[in-house]
C-alpha positions as semicolon CSV with decimal commas, in nm:
position;residue;x (nm);y (nm);z (nm)
1;M;3,825;-13,124;15,452
2;S;3,884;-12,755;15,506
3;A;3,744;-12,475;15,294
4;D;3,842;-12,542;14,934
5;E;4,070;-12,276;14,785
6;D;3,884;-12,310;14,453
7;I;3,563;-12,180;14,609
8;D;3,501;-11,813;14,532
9;W;3,369;-11,700;14,868
10;A;3,314;-11,344;14,740
11;I;3,059;-11,474;14,488
12;I;2,887;-11,679;14,756
13;K;2,881;-11,384;14,996
14;N;2,714;-11,165;14,733
15;L;2,475;-11,444;14,631
16;V;2,355;-11,503;14,986
17;F;2,370;-11,159;15,147
18;G;2,404;-10,909;14,863
19;E;2,578;-10,588;14,960
20;G;2,591;-10,692;15,323
21;I;2,354;-10,793;15,600
22;T;2,301;-10,608;15,926
23;E;2,364;-10,781;16,256
24;T;1,998;-10,744;16,352
25;V;1,887;-10,938;16,044
26;F;2,172;-11,189;16,064
27;D;2,090;-11,268;16,428
28;R;1,743;-11,383;16,321
29;W;1,905;-11,645;16,097
30;L;2,123;-11,775;16,379
31;Q;1,923;-12,053;16,539
32;P;1,949;-12,430;16,567
33;F;1,704;-12,680;16,428
34;Q;1,484;-12,724;16,733
35;F;1,133;-12,858;16,791
36;Y;0,833;-12,755;16,996
37;Q;0,785;-12,959;17,312
38;D;0,410;-13,001;17,256
39;E;0,452;-13,089;16,886
40;P;0,773;-13,295;16,863
41;T;0,802;-13,279;16,481
42;A;0,723;-12,905;16,446
43;L;1,030;-12,685;16,395
44;V;1,059;-12,364;16,595
45;Q;1,120;-12,033;16,420
46;N;1,253;-11,776;16,667
47;G;1,242;-11,469;16,442
48;G;1,137;-11,344;16,100
49;G;1,337;-11,455;15,797
50;P;1,451;-11,819;15,814
51;C;1,101;-11,955;15,735
52;A;1,230;-11,980;15,376
53;V;1,458;-12,260;15,499
54;L;1,262;-12,395;15,796
55;A;0,932;-12,448;15,609
56;P;1,090;-12,660;15,330
57;V;1,282;-12,866;15,589
58;Q;0,956;-12,907;15,781
59;A;0,788;-13,022;15,460
60;F;1,043;-13,298;15,404
61;I;1,019;-13,407;15,769
62;L;0,644;-13,450;15,720
63;K;0,697;-13,613;15,379
64;K;0,903;-13,889;15,539
65;S;0,649;-13,933;15,820
66;L;0,368;-13,972;15,563
67;E;0,573;-14,216;15,356
68;D;0,643;-14,422;15,668
69;D;0,275;-14,399;15,764
70;I;0,351;-14,264;16,111
71;Q;0,005;-14,214;16,260
72;N;0,075;-14,031;16,585
73;L;0,345;-13,765;16,550
74;K;0,305;-13,652;16,912
75;T;0,440;-13,977;17,056
76;L;0,766;-13,990;16,863
77;S;1,089;-14,007;17,061
78;S;1,353;-13,738;17,025
79;E;1,579;-13,988;16,849
80;T;1,311;-14,065;16,589
81;V;1,253;-13,694;16,531
82;K;1,628;-13,637;16,488
83;S;1,628;-13,918;16,234
84;L;1,345;-13,749;16,042
85;L;1,539;-13,420;16,045
86;K;1,859;-13,583;15,920
87;N;1,662;-13,760;15,648
88;A;1,511;-13,426;15,540
89;I;1,858;-13,267;15,521
90;C;1,990;-13,558;15,313
91;E;1,690;-13,555;15,081
92;I;1,705;-13,182;15,012
93;L;2,081;-13,186;14,950
94;N;2,041;-13,483;14,716
95;L;1,759;-13,301;14,537
96;C;1,985;-12,998;14,484
97;R;2,286;-13,201;14,370
98;P;2,356;-13,184;13,993
99;P;2,463;-13,505;13,815
100;N;2,819;-13,618;13,884
101;R;2,867;-13,367;14,167
102;A;2,936;-13,451;14,529
103;I;2,718;-13,341;14,818
104;T;2,891;-13,077;15,030
105;L;2,811;-13,042;15,400
106;A;2,911;-12,713;15,561
107;R;2,932;-12,711;15,939
108;I;3,071;-12,519;16,232
109;S;3,189;-12,743;16,511
110;S;3,066;-12,675;16,863
111;E;3,425;-12,592;16,967
112;V;3,465;-12,333;16,690
113;A;3,120;-12,189;16,759
114;A;3,207;-12,146;17,127
115;A;3,543;-11,987;17,049
116;W;3,383;-11,742;16,805
117;Q;3,118;-11,650;17,060
118;D;3,384;-11,589;17,324
119;S;3,574;-11,360;17,086
120;L;3,266;-11,142;17,048
121;K;3,222;-11,097;17,421
122;G;3,513;-10,854;17,426
123;F;3,304;-10,601;17,239
124;S;3,032;-10,417;17,422
125;S;2,692;-10,391;17,259
126;S;2,753;-10,016;17,212
127;K;3,063;-10,089;17,005
128;R;2,885;-10,357;16,803
129;M;2,595;-10,145;16,684
130;K;2,305;-10,353;16,559
131;C;2,308;-10,156;16,233
132;D;2,665;-10,265;16,161
133;T;2,711;-10,524;15,887
134;V;2,820;-10,870;15,988
135;D;3,172;-10,985;15,907
136;V;3,059;-11,269;15,681
137;D;3,422;-11,342;15,586
138;T;3,484;-11,453;15,945
139;L;3,187;-11,687;15,916
140;H;3,347;-11,840;15,606
141;T;3,675;-11,907;15,786
142;C;3,485;-12,092;16,059
143;L;3,321;-12,335;15,816
144;T;3,444;-12,691;15,778
145;L;3,343;-12,866;15,456
146;E;3,285;-13,237;15,406
147;T;3,201;-13,400;15,072
148;F;3,002;-13,718;15,009
149;Q;2,932;-13,918;14,696
150;T;2,618;-14,081;14,836
151;T;2,339;-13,985;15,074
152;T;2,410;-14,309;15,261
153;N;2,757;-14,185;15,353
154;L;2,617;-13,843;15,442
155;A;2,353;-13,998;15,667
156;K;2,616;-14,209;15,843
157;F;2,832;-13,901;15,901
158;L;2,535;-13,716;16,052
159;D;2,470;-14,014;16,279
160;D;2,833;-14,044;16,390
161;H;2,907;-13,674;16,449
162;E;2,736;-13,398;16,646
163;V;2,680;-13,178;16,343
164;L;2,349;-13,028;16,453
165;G;2,261;-12,847;16,771
166;N;2,421;-12,502;16,764
167;K;2,288;-12,167;16,653
168;Y;2,459;-12,191;16,313
169;D;2,246;-12,489;16,199
170;I;2,029;-12,299;15,951
171;V;2,308;-12,089;15,803
172;C;2,532;-12,395;15,766
173;F;2,253;-12,590;15,597
174;L;2,198;-12,296;15,359
175;Y;2,568;-12,298;15,271
176;S;2,553;-12,675;15,224
177;V;2,274;-12,632;14,970
178;I;2,462;-12,358;14,782
179;L;2,791;-12,548;14,772
180;T;2,617;-12,868;14,667
181;R;2,422;-12,702;14,387
182;G;2,711;-12,474;14,290
183;P;2,691;-12,094;14,330
184;N;2,740;-12,019;13,961
185;R;2,469;-12,268;13,865
186;I;2,232;-12,100;14,112
187;I;2,312;-11,757;13,968
188;D;2,240;-11,885;13,617
189;E;1,913;-12,047;13,723
190;R;1,787;-11,734;13,896
191;Q;1,839;-11,523;13,581
192;D;1,884;-11,218;13,804
193;M;2,221;-11,120;13,948
194;E;2,077;-10,831;14,150
195;E;1,868;-11,017;14,406
196;S;2,037;-11,201;14,692
197;L;1,892;-11,518;14,839
198;I;1,837;-11,334;15,169
199;D;1,700;-10,981;15,167
200;P;1,973;-10,788;15,354
201;V;1,723;-10,529;15,484
202;H;1,424;-10,738;15,593
203;G;1,585;-11,081;15,615
204;H;1,325;-11,265;15,406
205;G;1,430;-11,554;15,185
206;S;1,371;-11,512;14,812
207;Q;1,136;-11,720;14,597
208;S;1,440;-11,866;14,422
209;L;1,567;-11,996;14,758
210;I;1,230;-12,158;14,831
211;N;1,219;-12,314;14,484
212;L;1,574;-12,441;14,523
213;L;1,489;-12,621;14,846
214;I;1,169;-12,789;14,724
215;T;1,256;-12,856;14,359
216;G;1,637;-12,852;14,343
217;H;1,635;-12,561;14,096
218;A;1,680;-12,194;14,188
219;T;1,442;-12,038;13,937
220;Q;1,258;-11,738;14,079
221;N;0,940;-11,820;13,884
222;V;0,651;-12,045;13,988
223;F;0,476;-12,104;13,655
224;D;0,513;-12,429;13,462
225;G;0,780;-12,477;13,196
226;T;0,924;-12,177;13,015
227;K;0,769;-11,852;12,898
228;D;0,880;-11,601;12,639
229;L;0,902;-11,244;12,766
230;C;0,993;-11,002;12,489
231;G;1,225;-11,255;12,330
232;M;1,379;-11,374;12,659
233;D;1,300;-11,726;12,778
234;L;1,209;-11,734;13,147
235;T;1,234;-12,070;13,320
236;G;0,973;-12,185;13,568
237;I;0,911;-12,522;13,732
238;T;0,984;-12,786;13,471
239;Q;0,845;-13,098;13,643
240;Q;0,606;-13,206;13,916
241;A;0,748;-13,120;14,258
242;D;0,753;-13,360;14,552
243;V;0,630;-13,081;14,779
244;G;0,388;-12,813;14,662
245;F;0,358;-12,437;14,693
246;L;0,059;-12,202;14,702
247;S;0,084;-11,824;14,721
248;Y;-0,137;-11,546;14,853
249;L;0,032;-11,327;14,592
250;E;-0,167;-11,518;14,329
251;C;-0,483;-11,379;14,487
252;L;-0,335;-11,031;14,433
253;R;-0,257;-11,126;14,069
254;Y;0,116;-11,071;14,114
255;L;0,188;-11,423;13,989
256;E;0,025;-11,753;13,894
257;V;0,148;-12,077;14,044
258;G;0,163;-12,361;13,792
259;E;0,033;-12,714;13,831
260;N;0,381;-12,856;13,894
261;L;0,370;-12,683;14,234
262;K;-0,007;-12,685;14,290
263;S;-0,031;-13,058;14,230
264;P;0,275;-13,216;14,398
265;K;0,351;-13,584;14,451
266;V;0,287;-13,565;14,827
267;P;-0,007;-13,380;14,992
268;I;0,211;-13,108;15,145
269;W;0,205;-12,745;15,035
270;L;0,410;-12,445;15,148
271;L;0,190;-12,137;15,183
272;G;0,349;-11,806;15,091
273;S;0,210;-11,478;15,224
274;E;0,365;-11,139;15,156
275;T;0,611;-11,183;15,443
276;H;0,605;-11,541;15,573
277;I;0,603;-11,911;15,478
278;T;0,380;-12,161;15,656
279;L;0,264;-12,506;15,550
280;I;-0,041;-12,731;15,516
281;F;-0,047;-13,108;15,483
282;S;-0,297;-13,390;15,470
283;R;-0,291;-13,764;15,523
284;D;-0,541;-13,809;15,239
285;K;-0,334;-13,923;14,943
286;R;-0,635;-13,887;14,711
287;L;-0,550;-13,516;14,706
288;V;-0,247;-13,592;14,490
289;K;-0,391;-13,856;14,259
290;P;-0,263;-13,839;13,899
291;P;-0,473;-13,597;13,693
292;S;-0,773;-13,738;13,508
293;P;-0,766;-13,731;13,124
294;R;-0,991;-13,425;13,132
295;E;-0,765;-13,246;13,382
296;H;-0,460;-13,335;13,173
297;A;-0,632;-13,203;12,860
298;T;-0,720;-12,880;13,040
299;R;-0,358;-12,828;13,138
300;I;-0,223;-12,888;12,786
301;F;-0,493;-12,662;12,637
302;K;-0,399;-12,378;12,874
303;E;-0,029;-12,421;12,796
304;M;-0,110;-12,373;12,427
305;G;-0,352;-12,088;12,494
306;Q;-0,287;-11,727;12,414
307;E;-0,156;-11,584;12,743
308;E;-0,396;-11,793;12,955
309;S;-0,692;-11,652;12,761
310;G;-0,896;-11,972;12,764
311;F;-0,888;-12,031;12,390
312;I;-0,658;-12,149;12,114
313;P;-0,660;-12,073;11,739
314;T;-0,863;-12,325;11,540
315;S;-0,551;-12,398;11,337
316;E;-0,387;-12,545;11,650
317;L;-0,646;-12,822;11,695
318;S;-0,434;-13,082;11,516
319;T;-0,132;-13,004;11,737
320;L;-0,346;-13,019;12,052
321;L;-0,496;-13,356;11,961
322;A;-0,151;-13,496;11,885
323;K;-0,018;-13,377;12,223
324;L;-0,309;-13,557;12,390
325;D;-0,243;-13,875;12,193
326;L;-0,583;-13,847;12,024
327;F;-0,667;-13,932;11,664
328;A;-0,534;-13,642;11,456
329;E;-0,556;-13,728;11,087
330;E;-0,630;-13,419;10,880
331;E;-0,968;-13,532;10,742
332;Y;-1,096;-13,599;11,094
333;V;-0,946;-13,277;11,227
334;S;-1,121;-13,075;10,957
335;I;-1,456;-13,222;11,059
336;M;-1,391;-13,151;11,426
337;R;-1,282;-12,792;11,359
338;E;-1,634;-12,720;11,234
339;K;-1,787;-12,882;11,542
340;V;-1,578;-12,691;11,800
341;D;-1,588;-12,363;11,602
342;P;-1,932;-12,370;11,439
343;D;-1,941;-11,991;11,388
344;G;-1,607;-11,985;11,211
345;L;-1,452;-11,736;11,455
346;G;-1,108;-11,894;11,425
347;V;-1,083;-11,982;11,795
348;I;-1,170;-12,281;12,013
349;L;-1,292;-12,220;12,368
350;L;-1,180;-12,452;12,646
351;P;-1,534;-12,550;12,767
352;V;-1,640;-12,634;12,410
353;F;-1,330;-12,846;12,353
354;L;-1,375;-13,036;12,679
355;E;-1,743;-13,099;12,614
356;E;-1,664;-13,246;12,274
357;F;-1,359;-13,458;12,356
358;F;-1,384;-13,520;12,733
359;P;-1,757;-13,506;12,821
360;E;-1,731;-13,744;13,117
361;Y;-1,601;-13,568;13,426
362;S;-1,530;-13,758;13,746
363;Q;-1,405;-13,559;14,041
364;G;-1,081;-13,725;14,150
365;V;-1,044;-13,514;14,466
366;P;-1,253;-13,616;14,769
367;D;-1,536;-13,385;14,871
368;T;-1,419;-13,375;15,233
369;F;-1,074;-13,415;15,386
370;S;-0,865;-13,305;15,682
371;L;-0,588;-13,047;15,661
372;Y;-0,319;-12,958;15,915
373;H;-0,153;-12,617;15,928
374;Y;0,199;-12,550;16,053
375;N;0,321;-12,201;16,147
376;G;0,662;-12,225;16,310
377;I;0,701;-11,864;16,424
378;R;0,729;-11,845;16,801
379;K;0,468;-11,613;16,947
380;T;0,347;-11,547;17,298
381;G;0,156;-11,852;17,413
382;S;0,240;-12,051;17,100
383;T;0,276;-12,425;17,145
384;G;0,358;-12,502;16,781
385;K;0,074;-12,754;16,758
386;Y;-0,051;-12,841;16,412
387;N;-0,388;-12,674;16,359
388;K;-0,644;-12,921;16,226
389;G;-0,910;-12,815;15,978
390;E;-1,198;-13,007;15,824
391;A;-1,227;-12,910;15,458
392;V;-1,524;-12,944;15,227
393;L;-1,546;-12,871;14,855
394;L;-1,878;-12,696;14,801
395;E;-2,064;-12,824;14,498
396;G;-2,123;-12,569;14,225
397;V;-2,037;-12,261;14,430
398;Q;-1,728;-12,054;14,504
399;G;-1,618;-12,072;14,865
400;R;-1,650;-11,742;15,054
401;S;-1,318;-11,593;15,155
402;D;-1,433;-11,276;15,335
403;S;-1,080;-11,129;15,315
404;N;-0,943;-11,440;15,483
405;Q;-0,589;-11,470;15,346
406;M;-0,559;-11,837;15,438
407;L;-0,883;-11,929;15,262
408;Q;-0,804;-11,712;14,962
409;T;-0,470;-11,889;14,925
410;L;-0,626;-12,235;14,950
411;Q;-0,882;-12,136;14,688
412;T;-0,606;-12,091;14,431
413;K;-0,585;-12,473;14,450
414;W;-0,945;-12,565;14,543
415;P;-1,177;-12,279;14,428
416;S;-1,480;-12,409;14,617
417;I;-1,308;-12,502;14,944
418;A;-1,433;-12,408;15,290
419;V;-1,246;-12,509;15,605
420;D;-1,356;-12,536;15,968
421;W;-1,036;-12,493;16,172
422;T;-0,984;-12,593;16,534
423;S;-0,845;-12,243;16,590
424;S;-0,814;-11,949;16,354
425;P;-0,500;-11,999;16,143
426;S;-0,267;-11,731;16,008
427;I;-0,033;-11,744;15,712
428;N;0,159;-11,446;15,855
């Protein structure tokens, strides 16, 4: 169907681009989904900005390959890779779809794309200054919208039509996500009307866009659950994500990523630097084993703690035991209060609690495992090959980071990790 008259394109324009986006920035978002020749499943990123979309799509491509136990990604045919890409698109759109709402696919046909390009050739580059803002309204008129009630029907449509393959792939996919989720719902979830999904000056995607693509919700926070900030409830990540996220900004103490993103269902993590999104993955599914009872208890304790202080009031012991499905009758709780707070300070420290209630600790994560790093940005001499690293968790010591941003970011998940990479990786 054509663009629905009920869609408020002005709201969408402001949501995506804010006050307006320059042609220089917009051009960086105009690229097809394309893959490196030497790494057939690795998406190419031609310029800064669209990593906020490309890295999540890459994550879901790899998710499907891990689920299908594809051992050698380098030998896949182009048709198989296209199938993985289409599956990733379907999975993300389905993830973003609210209950009882259709999936919307936005596309620009190759004929329309060619006609639009021809219309621009009449203007010399001097007349179309690169600082000029893009006529986003024209983009909207070029979009064709299709709706689907099931991902099966969407997948069949993608198979039967040449939807992908022109330079509007990423922008059209972004619009598909927004129209499927609903622009007003996204605005409500972000809890901030001022920030656009794409920075109109630098072209970077926002955290809320990244969260939307990997969790289906456009919150701009990465902590678990909700937090009270001066009487205002801020929403974070409310359930375990399929694909994870780690951030270098946590090393700088700008934020703290919660366990719902640090411990995903699949061993794939987006890595956020100050300006770029890359990705690591592993074939070792032990990295995402369900948390042990002790790890679960640690998480619940910290959620109840006073601003992540590492302690709870003694009076909260009964509530904590009940949340952990432990025996919590008052007579027993009174006895245990004296054991975990022998000095009567009115607080219970996490190590003391764990030693008393969960003394046995078995490390669920393997001591050694392989990691693969993806950085899609096209650089001189780049082949896009996944960079393999052999990781080891050092017993009883903190891994040395030596101002290594990659290692510092990984240590927010595995504090004692050290990695021997085939070549030096970069999260920028």
